[in-house]
MIVEXKE-736632 format. One record per residue (C-alpha): residue in three letters; residue number from 1; x, y, z. Coordinates in Angstrom, 2 decimals. Layout:
MIVEXKE-736632
["ALA",NUM,[X,Y,Z]]
...
This chain:
MIVEXKE-736632
["UNK",1,[-37.15,4.88,70.17]]
["UNK",2,[-34.57,7.69,69.82]]
["UNK",3,[-31.90,5.44,71.33]]
["UNK",4,[-32.68,2.79,68.73]]
["UNK",5,[-32.33,5.29,65.88]]
["UNK",6,[-29.02,6.63,67.20]]
["UNK",7,[-27.73,3.09,67.57]]
["UNK",8,[-28.67,2.26,63.96]]
["UNK",9,[-26.95,5.40,62.63]]
["UNK",10,[-23.84,4.52,64.60]]
["UNK",11,[-23.76,1.00,63.22]]
["UNK",12,[-24.12,2.29,59.63]]
["UNK",13,[-21.33,4.82,60.14]]
["UNK",14,[-18.99,2.17,61.48]]
["UNK",15,[-19.90,-0.16,58.61]]
["UNK",16,[-19.24,2.50,55.94]]
["UNK",17,[-15.96,3.48,57.57]]
["UNK",18,[-14.90,-0.13,57.62]]
["UNK",19,[-15.79,-0.57,53.92]]
["UNK",20,[-13.80,2.54,53.00]]
["UNK",21,[-10.80,1.31,54.98]]
["UNK",22,[-10.97,-2.09,53.26]]
["UNK",23,[-11.33,-0.49,49.77]]
["UNK",24,[-8.26,1.69,50.30]]
["UNK",25,[-6.31,-1.20,51.75]]
["UNK",26,[-6.97,-3.26,48.60]]
["UNK",27,[-6.05,-0.52,46.09]]
["UNK",28,[-2.55,0.29,44.82]]
["UNK",29,[-0.80,3.34,46.22]]
["UNK",30,[0.17,6.18,43.89]]
["UNK",31,[3.34,5.52,41.90]]
["UNK",32,[5.14,6.70,38.77]]
["UNK",33,[6.92,4.68,36.10]]
["UNK",34,[8.31,4.89,32.56]]
["UNK",35,[5.97,3.37,29.99]]
["UNK",36,[8.77,2.69,27.47]]
["UNK",37,[10.90,0.81,29.96]]
["UNK",38,[13.83,-1.47,29.15]]
["UNK",39,[15.36,-1.27,25.62]]
["UNK",40,[13.43,1.02,23.27]]
["UNK",41,[14.13,1.45,19.54]]
["UNK",42,[13.55,5.14,18.78]]
["UNK",43,[12.81,5.70,15.09]]
["UNK",44,[14.43,8.94,13.91]]
["UNK",45,[13.54,9.89,10.34]]
["UNK",46,[16.18,11.48,8.14]]
["UNK",47,[14.23,14.61,7.25]]
["UNK",48,[17.31,16.81,7.51]]
["UNK",49,[15.90,18.41,10.66]]
["UNK",50,[16.07,17.66,14.38]]
["UNK",51,[13.30,15.38,15.58]]
["UNK",52,[11.61,14.93,18.96]]
["UNK",53,[11.09,11.47,20.41]]
["UNK",54,[8.66,11.19,23.36]]
["UNK",55,[9.13,8.95,26.39]]
["UNK",56,[5.86,8.27,28.19]]
["UNK",57,[5.72,8.62,31.99]]
["UNK",58,[2.66,7.36,33.85]]
["UNK",59,[1.13,8.04,37.26]]
["UNK",60,[-1.13,5.35,38.72]]
["UNK",61,[-3.02,4.89,41.96]]
["UNK",62,[-6.34,5.78,43.54]]
["UNK",63,[-5.57,9.14,45.17]]
["UNK",64,[-5.73,12.33,43.11]]
["UNK",65,[-2.65,14.33,43.94]]
["UNK",66,[-0.06,16.43,42.18]]
["UNK",67,[3.25,14.74,41.48]]
["UNK",68,[6.53,15.14,39.68]]
["UNK",69,[9.05,12.76,38.17]]
["UNK",70,[12.71,13.60,37.61]]
["UNK",71,[14.38,11.70,34.76]]
["UNK",72,[18.12,11.77,34.26]]
["UNK",73,[20.71,10.29,31.92]]
["UNK",74,[22.14,7.60,34.15]]
["UNK",75,[25.38,5.63,34.16]]
["UNK",76,[23.70,3.28,36.62]]
["UNK",77,[20.93,2.51,34.13]]
["UNK",78,[23.48,1.70,31.42]]
["UNK",79,[25.53,-0.47,33.76]]
["UNK",80,[22.37,-2.34,34.82]]
["UNK",81,[21.31,-3.02,31.24]]
["UNK",82,[24.75,-4.17,30.07]]
["UNK",83,[25.16,-6.46,33.08]]
["UNK",84,[21.67,-7.92,32.71]]
["UNK",85,[21.92,-8.54,28.96]]
["UNK",86,[25.66,-9.21,28.51]]
["UNK",87,[25.98,-6.27,26.14]]
["UNK",88,[28.56,-3.53,25.77]]
["UNK",89,[26.43,-0.56,24.76]]
["UNK",90,[27.84,2.94,25.12]]
["UNK",91,[26.26,6.24,26.03]]
["UNK",92,[25.31,8.33,22.99]]
["UNK",93,[27.56,11.41,22.65]]
["UNK",94,[25.93,14.44,24.24]]
["UNK",95,[26.06,16.50,21.02]]
["UNK",96,[23.68,14.00,19.35]]
["UNK",97,[20.65,15.01,21.41]]
["UNK",98,[19.10,17.60,23.69]]
["UNK",99,[16.72,17.09,26.61]]
["UNK",100,[14.75,20.35,27.07]]
["UNK",101,[13.21,19.44,30.45]]
["UNK",102,[14.37,16.75,32.85]]
["UNK",103,[11.15,16.77,34.83]]
["UNK",104,[7.55,15.71,34.24]]
["UNK",105,[4.85,17.40,36.34]]
["UNK",106,[1.41,15.89,36.94]]
["UNK",107,[-1.74,17.73,37.94]]
["UNK",108,[-3.86,15.98,40.54]]
["UNK",109,[-6.16,14.42,37.94]]
["UNK",110,[-3.44,13.83,35.32]]
["UNK",111,[-2.17,10.28,34.77]]
["UNK",112,[0.34,10.63,31.92]]
["UNK",113,[3.08,12.94,30.74]]
["UNK",114,[5.81,13.09,28.12]]
["UNK",115,[9.56,13.42,28.41]]
["UNK",116,[11.02,14.55,25.08]]
["UNK",117,[14.41,13.83,23.59]]
["UNK",118,[15.41,16.06,20.66]]
["UNK",119,[17.67,14.06,18.35]]
["UNK",120,[20.14,15.96,16.16]]
["UNK",121,[19.70,14.25,12.82]]
["UNK",122,[23.04,15.02,11.18]]
["UNK",123,[25.03,14.04,14.27]]
["UNK",124,[23.33,10.65,14.40]]
["UNK",125,[23.97,10.02,10.70]]
["UNK",126,[27.64,10.93,11.17]]
["UNK",127,[28.02,7.92,13.48]]
["UNK",128,[27.18,5.62,10.57]]
["UNK",129,[26.89,1.92,11.30]]
["UNK",130,[28.41,2.47,14.74]]
["UNK",131,[25.15,4.12,15.85]]
["UNK",132,[23.76,0.71,16.82]]
["UNK",133,[26.26,0.58,19.69]]
["UNK",134,[25.00,3.79,21.32]]
["UNK",135,[22.03,4.44,23.60]]
["UNK",136,[20.64,7.07,25.96]]
["UNK",137,[20.24,5.39,29.38]]
["UNK",138,[17.43,7.08,31.31]]
["UNK",139,[16.46,6.63,34.94]]
["UNK",140,[13.37,7.81,36.78]]
["UNK",141,[15.47,9.01,39.69]]
["UNK",142,[13.22,11.05,41.95]]
["UNK",143,[9.55,11.71,42.70]]
["UNK",144,[7.35,12.91,45.55]]
["UNK",145,[5.39,9.65,45.26]]
["UNK",146,[6.47,6.05,45.05]]
["UNK",147,[8.64,4.96,42.07]]
["UNK",148,[7.95,1.62,40.39]]
["UNK",149,[11.50,0.31,40.44]]
["UNK",150,[10.69,-2.42,37.92]]
["UNK",151,[9.97,0.31,35.36]]
["UNK",152,[12.42,3.03,36.25]]
["UNK",153,[14.89,2.54,33.38]]
["UNK",154,[14.52,3.25,29.67]]
["UNK",155,[17.44,2.44,27.38]]
["UNK",156,[16.75,4.48,24.25]]
["UNK",157,[18.42,3.21,21.06]]
["UNK",158,[18.05,5.68,18.14]]
["UNK",159,[17.51,4.14,14.70]]
["UNK",160,[17.80,6.44,11.68]]
["UNK",161,[15.28,5.69,8.94]]
["UNK",162,[14.75,7.19,5.51]]
["UNK",163,[12.02,9.83,5.31]]
["UNK",164,[9.97,8.00,2.71]]
["UNK",165,[6.84,9.22,0.98]]
["UNK",166,[4.73,6.18,0.04]]
["UNK",167,[1.83,5.31,-2.21]]
["UNK",168,[-0.87,3.86,0.02]]
["UNK",169,[-2.10,1.73,-2.90]]
["UNK",170,[1.20,0.79,-4.51]]
["UNK",171,[0.90,-2.00,-7.06]]
["UNK",172,[-2.11,-2.78,-9.22]]
["UNK",173,[-5.44,-1.01,-8.81]]
["UNK",174,[-8.01,-2.78,-10.98]]
["UNK",175,[-10.98,-0.55,-11.81]]
["UNK",176,[-14.33,-2.14,-12.54]]
["UNK",177,[-16.06,-0.91,-15.69]]
["UNK",178,[-19.78,-0.22,-15.37]]
["UNK",179,[-21.63,0.52,-18.61]]
["UNK",180,[-23.63,3.24,-16.83]]
["UNK",181,[-20.54,5.03,-15.48]]
["UNK",182,[-19.12,7.82,-17.62]]
["UNK",183,[-16.12,8.63,-15.43]]
["UNK",184,[-13.86,6.16,-13.63]]
["UNK",185,[-12.10,7.40,-10.48]]
["UNK",186,[-9.06,6.01,-8.68]]
["UNK",187,[-7.98,7.54,-5.37]]
["UNK",188,[-4.23,7.40,-4.75]]
["UNK",189,[-3.52,8.01,-1.05]]
["UNK",190,[0.01,9.13,-0.22]]
["UNK",191,[1.40,8.96,3.31]]
["UNK",192,[4.47,9.55,5.47]]
["UNK",193,[5.52,8.04,8.80]]
["UNK",194,[7.54,10.99,10.06]]
["UNK",195,[6.04,14.05,11.73]]
["UNK",196,[5.22,16.46,8.93]]
["UNK",197,[6.18,19.97,10.03]]
["UNK",198,[5.95,21.44,6.54]]
["UNK",199,[3.58,22.04,3.64]]
["UNK",200,[5.10,19.19,1.67]]
["UNK",201,[4.67,19.32,-2.13]]
["UNK",202,[4.65,15.92,-3.84]]
["UNK",203,[5.19,15.48,-7.60]]
["UNK",204,[3.61,12.77,-9.77]]
["UNK",205,[4.15,11.54,-13.33]]
["UNK",206,[3.28,8.65,-15.63]]
["UNK",207,[6.41,7.09,-17.11]]
["UNK",208,[6.60,4.70,-20.04]]
["UNK",209,[9.40,2.73,-18.36]]
["UNK",210,[7.05,1.86,-15.49]]
["UNK",211,[4.41,0.69,-17.96]]
["UNK",212,[6.90,-1.48,-19.84]]
["UNK",213,[8.13,-3.12,-16.64]]
["UNK",214,[4.62,-3.87,-15.38]]
["UNK",215,[3.47,-5.01,-18.82]]
["UNK",216,[6.18,-7.66,-18.76]]
["UNK",217,[4.63,-9.13,-15.61]]
["UNK",218,[1.31,-9.32,-17.47]]
["UNK",219,[2.77,-11.18,-20.42]]
["UNK",220,[2.64,-8.09,-22.64]]
["UNK",221,[-1.17,-8.01,-22.53]]
["UNK",222,[-1.53,-4.33,-21.59]]
["UNK",223,[-2.13,-1.15,-23.59]]
["UNK",224,[-0.89,2.17,-22.23]]
["UNK",225,[-3.83,4.41,-21.36]]
["UNK",226,[-3.73,7.21,-23.95]]
["UNK",227,[-3.08,10.80,-22.98]]
["UNK",228,[-6.27,12.79,-23.06]]
["UNK",229,[-8.26,9.93,-21.55]]
["UNK",230,[-7.25,10.77,-17.98]]
["UNK",231,[-6.37,13.61,-15.63]]
["UNK",232,[-4.73,13.87,-12.22]]
["UNK",233,[-2.95,16.59,-10.27]]
["UNK",234,[0.78,16.58,-11.07]]
["UNK",235,[1.59,18.27,-7.75]]
["UNK",236,[-0.32,17.93,-4.49]]
["UNK",237,[0.43,19.46,-1.09]]
["UNK",238,[0.39,17.52,2.16]]
["UNK",239,[-0.44,20.23,4.65]]
["UNK",240,[1.63,20.85,7.76]]
["UNK",241,[0.64,18.53,10.58]]
["UNK",242,[-0.97,15.98,8.26]]
["UNK",243,[0.56,12.64,7.33]]
["UNK",244,[-1.49,11.79,4.25]]
["UNK",245,[-3.08,13.30,1.17]]
["UNK",246,[-5.05,11.91,-1.80]]
["UNK",247,[-4.46,12.41,-5.51]]
["UNK",248,[-7.44,11.34,-7.64]]
["UNK",249,[-7.12,10.01,-11.18]]
["UNK",250,[-10.17,10.68,-13.37]]
["UNK",251,[-10.65,8.58,-16.53]]
["UNK",252,[-13.10,9.45,-19.32]]
["UNK",253,[-14.65,6.15,-20.36]]
["UNK",254,[-15.89,7.65,-23.63]]
["UNK",255,[-12.27,7.95,-24.77]]
["UNK",256,[-11.53,4.26,-24.26]]
["UNK",257,[-11.78,1.55,-26.86]]
["UNK",258,[-11.66,-2.21,-26.29]]
["UNK",259,[-8.34,-2.95,-24.64]]
["UNK",260,[-6.66,-3.97,-21.38]]
["UNK",261,[-5.40,-0.53,-20.35]]
["UNK",262,[-2.82,0.44,-17.78]]
["UNK",263,[-1.79,3.81,-16.38]]
["UNK",264,[1.25,3.94,-14.07]]
["UNK",265,[1.39,6.89,-11.66]]
["UNK",266,[4.69,7.45,-9.86]]
["UNK",267,[5.86,9.73,-7.04]]
["UNK",268,[8.77,11.50,-8.72]]
["UNK",269,[9.89,13.90,-5.99]]
["UNK",270,[9.00,16.30,-3.20]]
["UNK",271,[9.74,19.88,-2.20]]
["UNK",272,[12.10,18.63,0.54]]
["UNK",273,[15.46,17.18,-0.45]]
["UNK",274,[15.56,14.38,2.14]]
["UNK",275,[11.94,13.29,1.72]]
["UNK",276,[11.93,10.87,-1.17]]
["UNK",277,[9.66,8.29,-2.76]]
["UNK",278,[9.68,4.90,-1.09]]
["UNK",279,[11.35,2.62,-3.68]]
["UNK",280,[9.05,-0.23,-2.63]]
["UNK",281,[5.87,1.86,-2.76]]
["UNK",282,[6.44,4.57,-5.36]]
["UNK",283,[4.12,3.47,-8.18]]
["UNK",284,[0.45,2.63,-8.55]]
["UNK",285,[-0.66,0.79,-11.69]]
["UNK",286,[-4.27,1.55,-12.60]]
["UNK",287,[-5.72,-1.12,-14.89]]
["UNK",288,[-9.00,-1.02,-16.82]]
["UNK",289,[-9.99,-4.06,-18.87]]
["UNK",290,[-12.69,-3.23,-21.42]]
["UNK",291,[-11.94,-6.29,-23.58]]
["UNK",292,[-14.63,-8.86,-24.32]]
["UNK",293,[-14.17,-12.29,-25.92]]
["UNK",294,[-15.03,-12.14,-29.62]]
["UNK",295,[-17.30,-15.12,-30.41]]
["UNK",296,[-15.69,-17.64,-32.78]]
["UNK",297,[-18.89,-19.26,-34.04]]
["UNK",298,[-18.62,-17.42,-37.39]]
["UNK",299,[-14.85,-17.68,-37.72]]
["UNK",300,[-12.99,-19.36,-40.54]]
["UNK",301,[-9.37,-19.78,-41.53]]
["UNK",302,[-9.27,-18.26,-45.02]]
["UNK",303,[-5.55,-18.25,-45.74]]
["UNK",304,[-2.19,-19.68,-44.69]]
["UNK",305,[1.36,-19.96,-45.94]]
["UNK",306,[1.30,-23.76,-45.83]]
["UNK",307,[0.05,-26.65,-43.74]]
["UNK",308,[1.97,-29.81,-42.98]]
["UNK",309,[1.08,-33.31,-44.16]]
["UNK",310,[3.84,-34.77,-41.98]]
["UNK",311,[2.16,-34.43,-38.56]]
["UNK",312,[-0.32,-37.30,-38.70]]
["UNK",313,[-3.82,-35.98,-38.05]]
["UNK",314,[-2.36,-32.60,-37.11]]
["UNK",315,[-1.10,-29.91,-39.45]]
["UNK",316,[-4.25,-28.39,-41.06]]
["UNK",317,[-4.72,-24.69,-40.32]]
["UNK",318,[-8.41,-25.12,-39.43]]
["UNK",319,[-7.42,-27.01,-36.26]]
["UNK",320,[-6.66,-23.72,-34.47]]
["UNK",321,[-10.44,-23.18,-34.32]]
["UNK",322,[-11.59,-26.67,-33.25]]
["UNK",323,[-11.57,-25.89,-29.50]]
["UNK",324,[-9.03,-28.65,-28.78]]
["UNK",325,[-5.66,-27.42,-27.52]]
["UNK",326,[-4.07,-30.80,-28.25]]
["UNK",327,[-4.52,-30.42,-32.01]]
["UNK",328,[-2.46,-27.87,-33.92]]
["UNK",329,[-1.67,-26.13,-37.18]]
["UNK",330,[1.87,-26.63,-38.44]]
["UNK",331,[3.38,-25.06,-41.54]]
["UNK",332,[4.98,-27.51,-43.98]]
["UNK",333,[8.52,-28.40,-42.97]]
["UNK",334,[9.34,-31.24,-45.39]]
["UNK",335,[9.34,-31.74,-49.15]]
["UNK",336,[9.30,-29.27,-51.99]]
["UNK",337,[6.46,-27.24,-50.45]]
["UNK",338,[8.27,-26.65,-47.16]]
["UNK",339,[8.16,-23.11,-45.82]]
["UNK",340,[10.65,-23.66,-42.99]]
["UNK",341,[12.89,-20.63,-42.69]]
["UNK",342,[10.49,-18.61,-44.84]]
["UNK",343,[7.66,-16.23,-43.99]]
["UNK",344,[4.63,-18.02,-42.57]]
["UNK",345,[1.14,-16.74,-41.84]]
["UNK",346,[-2.43,-17.69,-41.05]]
["UNK",347,[-5.47,-15.52,-41.87]]
["UNK",348,[-8.85,-15.39,-40.08]]
["UNK",349,[-12.29,-14.19,-41.09]]
["UNK",350,[-14.31,-13.24,-37.97]]
["UNK",351,[-17.57,-13.30,-39.96]]
["UNK",352,[-18.34,-9.64,-39.32]]
["UNK",353,[-16.57,-6.44,-38.35]]
["UNK",354,[-15.30,-6.19,-34.76]]
["UNK",355,[-13.03,-3.88,-32.78]]
["UNK",356,[-9.95,-6.07,-32.43]]
["UNK",357,[-8.08,-5.24,-29.19]]
["UNK",358,[-5.97,-8.34,-28.55]]
["UNK",359,[-5.19,-11.78,-29.93]]
["UNK",360,[-4.68,-14.90,-27.82]]
["UNK",361,[-2.50,-17.81,-28.88]]
["UNK",362,[-2.41,-21.22,-27.23]]
["UNK",363,[0.86,-22.86,-28.33]]
["UNK",364,[1.24,-26.43,-29.52]]
["UNK",365,[1.09,-28.54,-26.36]]
["UNK",366,[3.77,-31.14,-27.06]]
["UNK",367,[6.32,-28.72,-28.52]]
["UNK",368,[5.63,-25.13,-27.53]]
["UNK",369,[8.31,-23.46,-29.59]]
["UNK",370,[8.19,-19.66,-29.44]]
["UNK",371,[6.08,-18.03,-32.15]]
["UNK",372,[7.35,-14.56,-33.05]]
["UNK",373,[5.46,-12.29,-35.39]]
["UNK",374,[3.01,-9.44,-35.86]]
["UNK",375,[-0.71,-8.87,-36.36]]
["UNK",376,[-2.26,-7.27,-39.44]]
["UNK",377,[-5.91,-6.33,-40.01]]
["UNK",378,[-8.09,-5.62,-43.01]]
["UNK",379,[-11.69,-5.55,-44.16]]
["UNK",380,[-10.77,-7.65,-47.18]]
["UNK",381,[-9.40,-11.19,-47.11]]
["UNK",382,[-6.69,-10.26,-49.60]]
["UNK",383,[-5.73,-6.96,-47.98]]
["UNK",384,[-4.41,-4.32,-48.00]]
["UNK",385,[-3.14,-5.07,-44.50]]
["UNK",386,[-2.59,-2.67,-41.61]]
["UNK",387,[0.00,-3.48,-38.95]]
["UNK",388,[-1.47,-3.21,-35.41]]
["UNK",389,[0.94,-4.99,-33.05]]
["UNK",390,[3.38,-7.80,-32.30]]
["UNK",391,[3.27,-11.15,-30.55]]
["UNK",392,[5.97,-13.40,-29.15]]
["UNK",393,[4.92,-16.50,-27.24]]
["UNK",394,[7.10,-17.52,-24.32]]
["UNK",395,[7.62,-21.16,-25.20]]
["UNK",396,[5.18,-22.20,-22.47]]
["UNK",397,[1.99,-24.11,-23.26]]
["UNK",398,[-0.44,-21.69,-21.57]]
["UNK",399,[-2.77,-19.36,-23.45]]
["UNK",400,[-1.02,-16.01,-24.04]]
["UNK",401,[-2.66,-12.69,-24.89]]
["UNK",402,[-1.10,-9.86,-26.90]]
["UNK",403,[-2.63,-6.36,-27.17]]
["UNK",404,[-2.91,-4.59,-30.49]]
["UNK",405,[-3.93,-1.07,-31.43]]
["UNK",406,[-7.76,-1.28,-31.20]]
["UNK",407,[-8.99,-1.32,-34.80]]
["UNK",408,[-12.29,-2.08,-36.54]]
["UNK",409,[-11.79,-5.00,-38.93]]
["UNK",410,[-13.29,-8.26,-40.19]]
["UNK",411,[-10.04,-10.07,-41.05]]
["UNK",412,[-6.78,-10.42,-39.18]]
["UNK",413,[-3.56,-12.19,-40.03]]
["UNK",414,[-0.82,-13.59,-37.80]]
["UNK",415,[2.39,-13.12,-39.75]]
["UNK",416,[5.64,-14.86,-38.73]]
["UNK",417,[8.49,-13.16,-40.63]]
["UNK",418,[11.57,-15.23,-41.37]]
["UNK",419,[13.83,-12.26,-40.56]]
["UNK",420,[12.22,-11.59,-37.14]]
["UNK",421,[11.44,-7.97,-38.05]]
["UNK",422,[8.15,-6.08,-37.90]]
["UNK",423,[6.90,-4.10,-40.96]]
["UNK",424,[8.89,-1.08,-39.74]]
["UNK",425,[12.14,-3.03,-39.81]]
["UNK",426,[12.45,-3.33,-36.02]]
["UNK",427,[13.26,-6.58,-34.24]]
["UNK",428,[10.14,-8.03,-32.64]]
["UNK",429,[12.05,-9.42,-29.66]]
["UNK",430,[15.18,-7.83,-28.24]]
["UNK",431,[17.44,-10.82,-28.86]]
["UNK",432,[16.50,-10.92,-32.55]]
["UNK",433,[15.01,-14.42,-32.35]]
["UNK",434,[13.10,-15.75,-35.37]]
["UNK",435,[10.50,-18.43,-35.99]]
["UNK",436,[11.37,-21.23,-38.41]]
["UNK",437,[7.89,-22.79,-38.59]]
["UNK",438,[4.35,-21.71,-37.84]]
["UNK",439,[2.63,-23.92,-35.25]]
["UNK",440,[-0.28,-23.02,-32.99]]
["UNK",441,[-2.84,-24.96,-30.95]]
["UNK",442,[-5.68,-22.44,-30.70]]
["UNK",443,[-6.23,-18.80,-31.70]]
["UNK",444,[-8.87,-16.46,-30.28]]
["UNK",445,[-9.35,-12.72,-29.93]]
["UNK",446,[-10.62,-10.04,-27.57]]
["UNK",447,[-12.28,-6.75,-28.38]]
["UNK",448,[-15.82,-5.51,-28.75]]
["UNK",449,[-18.63,-4.71,-31.16]]
["UNK",450,[-18.44,-1.87,-33.66]]
["UNK",451,[-20.95,0.72,-32.46]]
């Protein structure tokens, strides 16, 4: 019985030994290699300070053991790359970089390490456009374990990039208006791609020029969010070691009327000279649309300068309220009652008092000549009239919306001055264009109830 047991133990021992031998035979031996092998574009940000770029070195294999890897700047590596790729790259001048340690050491259980190159920012910039012809050719030249010769070279090509500070939500940020929400919040994340070794102060401002530019893309339909209706921090600090920070805009809904509002927020500068706003991601445009369509079921046209009898079934002013964009009002252009080249207007009664925030004009469909004028409001059909904003259709046939200063009124008038000037004597459009005749397909308005 004892002999049988000893025999069984012996068989198991031989079997386990055989399995271990087979497992080790099928596993890769320990080796080291450069992770960023072949040609590597090394982004170096123009912060005005030297910047470290890491080259990853890896140790693989199944046996835990200490190891080292020597990495050197190598003429052989450069010659190999140029011959293989038919290039004529040159070695980067030695004063453009520093390599603090030419060796990577691995603990027995460590599988990765870093080899750092310190780039000297100003020296790289001094090379100008010629920088693209220079590289640092690196070779994993020596180790106490096997070297993976397919991954022993790294040809490092430094690329200088601007140290941009960017809005994470550049462009339009449309806030949803909830009747139960008293305060609207918009988070504006700001980020950098470079390593932030400083407490970086970032400045913000809202500039009218940004609003005007964005408003043009919206067909002039926006109203600048009034000061006093919002707050944000004009200067925030991105703490050392962090690559992002958030500036929050808070908007008091109680201070808004009925309008399509916009607030531009721009990065205007930082505490570091070289770290500047990204020109493609410097501005966020916060929009809040509180406008509602004003029902037209009680509307009437109660006044006009003239209406044409020379347009067949078209011409009457009331046609701008018939819901058909193919019919139109046209001022009289022929005969003794013609108002061509004179002031023209059309007056509307909305049936009750509303907050008027914008007017919409659908041009005549078969001849969408530009209509240039201004909007006046009153609580009496005969005035007095208060000027609240301008309009200038584009000459396209689509419906076009024009914001006005939100005002409570029952009546509004679209006035087309022959001289192209608003009531303050300013040209309505920059080129001084004028409207010879009044002609519109449909007119509607946006705003809200008087509370």
